[in-house]
Steps between C-alpha positions, in 0.01 A plus 500: 500500500404169345629602158822637643580172670513309171717743305870468557705782347842631570505810717752648257271457198272790603191316380316464830259788448401398147443139610290620793285715272456212256408258776252749648339542156460125453363455852252786455384349171449159662310655792275690257417182306409281798263527791724327756855591598598132509403460135700807401812371675475165321445666159 
């Protein structure tokens, strides 16, 4: 949800799913690299 709030795309562009997958990948990578959620969200 945090990543989705900062990505503004047109509903007609049909890019919502790919942006969501990309954001989830980046968030998962940040969570794997840090020991605290707060640090991952600031990374």
